C-alpha positions in Angstrom: 0.0 0.0 0.0 2.8 2.4 0.9 4.6 1.5 -2.4 1.5 2.4 -4.4 1.1 5.6 -2.6 4.7 6.6 -3.3 4.3 5.7 -6.9 1.2 7.8 -7.2 3.0 10.8 -5.6 5.9 10.4 -8.0 3.6 10.3 -11.0 1.9 13.5 -9.8 5.2 15.2 -9.4 6.4 14.3 -12.9 3.1 15.6 -14.4 3.4 18.8 -12.4 7.0 19.4 -13.7 6.0 18.6 -17.3 3.1 21.1 -17.0 5.5 23.7 -15.6 7.8 23.3 -18.6 5.0 24.1 -21.0 4.8 20.7 -22.7 1.1 20.5 -21.9 -0.6 23.7 -23.0 -2.9 25.4 -20.5 -6.6 25.1 -21.1 -8.3 28.0 -23.0 -9.5 30.9 -20.9 -13.2 30.6 -20.1 -14.8 34.0 -20.3 -17.7 35.7 -22.1 -15.4 38.5 -23.3 -13.6 38.0 -26.6 -9.8 38.0 -26.6 -7.0 37.6 -29.1 -5.0 34.4 -29.4 -1.6 34.9 -27.7 0.2 33.0 -30.4 -0.5 35.5 -33.2 2.5 37.0 -35.0 2.9 40.8 -35.0 5.1 40.9 -38.1 4.4 39.4 -41.5 6.5 39.3 -44.7 5.4 39.2 -48.3 7.1 39.7 -51.7 6.2 42.1 -54.5 3.7 40.5 -56.8 3.0 37.6 -54.4 -0.1 37.0 -52.2 0.0 38.2 -48.6 -2.3 36.8 -45.9 -2.7 38.4 -42.4 -4.4 36.1 -39.8 -6.3 37.2 -36.8 -7.6 34.6 -34.3 -10.3 35.6 -31.7 -11.7 33.4 -28.9 -15.1 33.8 -27.3 -16.3 36.1 -30.2 -20.0 35.7 -29.3 -22.1 38.0 -31.4 -19.3 40.5 -32.1 -17.7 41.2 -35.4 -14.1 41.3 -36.6 -12.8 44.1 -38.9 -9.6 44.9 -40.7 -8.4 48.5 -40.7 -5.4 49.8 -42.8 -3.1 51.9 -40.6 -1.8 54.5 -43.0 -5.2 56.0 -43.8 -7.5 54.3 -41.3 -9.5 52.8 -44.1 -12.0 50.0 -43.2 -11.1 47.1 -45.5 -13.3 44.3 -44.3 -16.0 43.7 -41.7 -16.7 40.0 -41.0 -16.8 38.2 -44.3 -17.5 41.4 -46.4 -15.0 43.6 -48.1 -15.5 47.4 -48.0 -12.9 48.7 -50.5 -12.9 49.2 -54.3 -9.4 47.7 -54.4 -10.1 44.2 -55.7 -6.8 42.9 -54.4 -8.2 42.9 -50.8 -10.4 40.0 -49.7 -11.9 38.9 -46.3 -11.8 35.2 -45.5 -13.6 33.4 -42.7 -14.9 29.9 -42.4 -18.0 29.6 -40.2 -17.3 27.8 -36.9 -13.7 28.8 -36.8 -12.0 31.5 -34.8 -9.7 32.9 -37.6 -10.3 35.9 -39.8 -7.9 36.5 -42.6 -7.1 39.5 -44.7 -5.8 38.5 -48.1 -3.9 40.9 -50.4 -3.4 39.6 -53.9 -0.2 40.8 -55.8 1.3 42.8 -52.9 2.9 46.1 -53.8 5.5 48.2 -52.0 2.7 50.7 -51.1 1.0 47.9 -49.1 3.7 47.9 -46.5 2.7 49.2 -43.1 0.4 48.4 -40.2 -3.0 46.7 -40.2 -5.4 46.4 -37.3 -7.6 43.5 -36.5 -10.5 45.0 -34.4 -13.2 43.4 -32.3 -16.5 45.3 -32.0 -16.4 45.6 -28.2 -16.9 48.7 -26.2 -14.2 50.0 -26.1 -12.8 48.4 -29.2 -10.1 45.8 -28.9 -7.4 45.9 -31.5 -4.3 43.8 -32.5 -1.7 45.4 -34.8 0.2 43.5 -37.5 3.1 45.0 -39.5 3.4 43.9 -43.1 6.8 44.2 -44.7 6.8 43.9 -48.5 10.1 42.8 -50.0 11.1 43.8 -53.5 13.7 41.5 -55.1 16.8 43.4 -56.3 20.1 42.6 -57.8 23.5 44.3 -57.8 27.0 43.7 -59.3 29.8 44.6 -56.9 31.9 47.4 -58.1 29.2 49.0 -60.3 28.9 51.1 -62.4 32.5 50.8 -63.6 35.3 48.3 -63.0 38.9 48.7 -64.1 41.3 45.7 -64.6 44.7 45.4 -66.1 45.4 43.4 -69.2 46.3 39.7 -68.5 44.7 39.9 -65.0 41.5 38.1 -63.9 38.1 39.6 -64.3 36.0 38.7 -61.3 32.4 39.8 -61.4 30.0 39.1 -58.4 26.2 39.4 -58.9 24.2 39.4 -55.6 20.4 38.8 -55.7 18.6 40.0 -52.6 15.1 39.3 -51.1 14.0 36.6 -53.5 10.8 34.6 -52.8 12.7 31.5 -54.0 16.1 30.9 -55.6 16.2 31.5 -59.4 16.1 28.6 -61.7 19.2 29.9 -63.5 21.5 33.0 -63.7 22.9 34.0 -67.2 25.7 36.3 -68.0 26.0 38.5 -71.1 28.9 40.5 -72.7 27.7 43.2 -75.0 24.3 41.4 -75.3 26.0 38.1 -76.3 25.6 35.1 -74.0 28.7 33.9 -72.2 29.2 30.2 -71.9 31.8 27.7 -70.8 32.2 26.4 -74.3 32.9 29.7 -76.0 35.9 30.1 -78.2 37.3 32.7 -75.7 38.1 30.0 -73.2 39.1 30.7 -69.6 35.5 31.3 -68.5 34.0 30.0 -65.2 30.6 30.6 -63.6 29.6 29.7 -60.1 26.1 30.0 -58.5 25.3 29.8 -54.8 21.5 29.6 -54.4 19.5 30.6 -51.3 17.4 33.5 -50.0 20.4 35.6 -51.1 21.7 34.1 -54.3 25.2 34.9 -55.5 26.6 34.3 -59.0 30.3 34.6 -59.9 31.7 35.2 -63.4 35.5 34.6 -63.7 37.5 35.3 -66.8 41.2 34.6 -66.8 43.9 36.6 -68.8 41.8 39.7 -69.5 42.2 41.0 -73.1 41.5 44.4 -74.5 38.5 43.0 -76.4 37.0 41.9 -73.1 36.2 45.5 -72.4 32.4 46.2 -72.5 29.1 45.9 -70.7 28.5 42.7 -68.7 25.0 41.8 -67.6 23.7 39.5 -64.9 20.3 38.1 -65.8 18.5 35.8 -63.3 15.4 33.9 -64.4 13.0 35.7 -62.1 14.4 39.2 -61.8 15.4 42.2 -63.9 18.9 42.2 -65.2 21.7 44.4 -63.8 24.9 45.5 -65.6 28.4 46.8 -65.1 31.0 48.4 -67.5 34.4 46.7 -67.5 37.4 48.6 -68.7 40.5 46.5 -69.6 43.7 48.7 -69.4 46.9 48.2 -71.2 49.2 49.5 -68.5 47.6 52.9 -68.2 45.7 54.2 -65.3 42.0 55.1 -65.5 41.2 58.7 -66.2 39.3 58.9 -62.9 42.5 58.3 -61.0 44.1 61.4 -62.5 41.5 63.8 -61.1 42.8 66.1 -58.4 46.2 64.5 -58.6 48.1 67.8 -58.9 48.2 70.3 -56.1 49.9 73.8 -55.9 53.4 73.2 -54.6 53.3 76.4 -52.6 50.4 75.3 -50.5 51.1 73.4 -47.3 48.9 70.3 -46.9 48.1 69.7 -43.2 49.3 66.3 -41.8 46.7 63.9 -40.4 45.4 65.3 -37.1 47.1 68.7 -37.8 44.7 71.7 -37.5 44.8 74.1 -40.5 45.3 77.0 -38.1 48.6 75.4 -37.0 49.9 75.8 -40.6 49.1 79.5 -40.4 50.7 79.7 -37.0 53.8 78.0 -38.2 54.0 80.3 -41.2 53.6 83.3 -39.0 56.2 81.9 -36.6 58.6 81.6 -39.5 58.0 85.2 -40.5 58.4 86.3 -36.9 61.6 84.3 -36.7 63.0 86.3 -39.7 61.9 89.5 -38.1 63.6 88.5 -34.9 66.8 87.7 -36.8 66.7 91.0 -38.5 66.1 92.7 -35.2 68.9 90.8 -33.6 71.2 91.8 -36.5 70.2 95.4 -36.0 70.7 95.1 -32.2 74.1 93.6 -32.8 75.1 96.3 -35.2 73.9 98.9 -32.8 75.9 97.3 -30.0 78.9 97.2 -32.2 78.4 100.9 -33.0 78.0 101.8 -29.4 81.1 99.8 -28.5 83.0 101.7 -31.3 81.7 105.0 -30.0 82.6 104.2 -26.5 86.1 103.2 -27.6 86.5 106.4 -29.6 85.2 108.5 -26.7 87.7 106.8 -24.4 90.6 107.5 -26.8 89.5 111.2 -27.0 89.3 111.6 -23.3 92.8 110.0 -23.0 94.4 112.7 -25.3 92.5 115.5 -23.7 93.5 114.4 -20.1 97.2 114.2 -21.1 97.1 117.8 -22.5 95.3 119.1 -19.4 98.0 117.6 -17.1 100.8 119.1 -19.2 99.1 122.5 -19.1 98.5 122.4 -15.4 102.2 121.4 -14.8 103.4 124.3 -17.0 101.1 126.7 -15.2 102.5 125.7 -11.8 106.1 126.0 -13.0 105.5 129.5 -14.2 103.7 130.5 -11.0 106.6 129.0 -9.0 109.3 131.0 -10.9 107.4 134.2 -10.5 107.0 133.7 -6.8 110.8 133.1 -6.4 111.6 136.3 -8.2 109.2 138.3 -5.9 110.6 136.9 -2.8 
């Protein structure tokens, strides 16, 4: 008896843990008020020219109605199973006895991208917003619009196809509107295609020749073609590379990180340095002149002093002799 009781308790514990992990979905909410299904997606994707379907699931709808409203202009598109727009691309779908209301858009266009509201006619209204993204397939060739290659080098063209609803059945390459194939007399041609949501096609041409110059076109089976102009050069550089290649030699070009004002300051400093040198030269000349003047003045004072001493000595001798005679 105790063994059975333990086994029952263990079974209940396992069931409780499984329910907690979400493996057993909870029972639907029992209420007389309508509500949206929690598993609905808020974002939908469609491709240009393809059909788009927006799904809205409502529980406990009762006698209420479900409508679809376009967000960009608040236009009522459908009410219940009826369509209220002159655009025949829109259609309301609902199967009686189910909880799903669908808005179908035939041949979706870029202008259809935006928000759409699924509304329940409660008071106040209940609404669930879905954003529709419309993808437009596009192709590009890396390096467009012009590619320059040297003679005898390899021409490597990469065509990338974006936002495709499915991979293309094939991708063809053309040179001057003539199909390129492996078996052409040109030889040295390879084409590789990697298919997927983004498909990539490679065109490889070895030993480029001057006659390989021209327009190359990538043409997928389900998308408009895209082109590139290839220029094969015989040692010369493309004309575009010569633009702005010559600059005035007298103009100083600031180094990376150097402010243009610094260039002006340096120039001014150089000018100031010249002025300082001139001033120093003038000061030196002036000092030399003053030294010469001082030297000349000293010489003049030496001669004058000597004469004065001689005159004074002579005066005292004369006075002395006179004084002797008087006495």
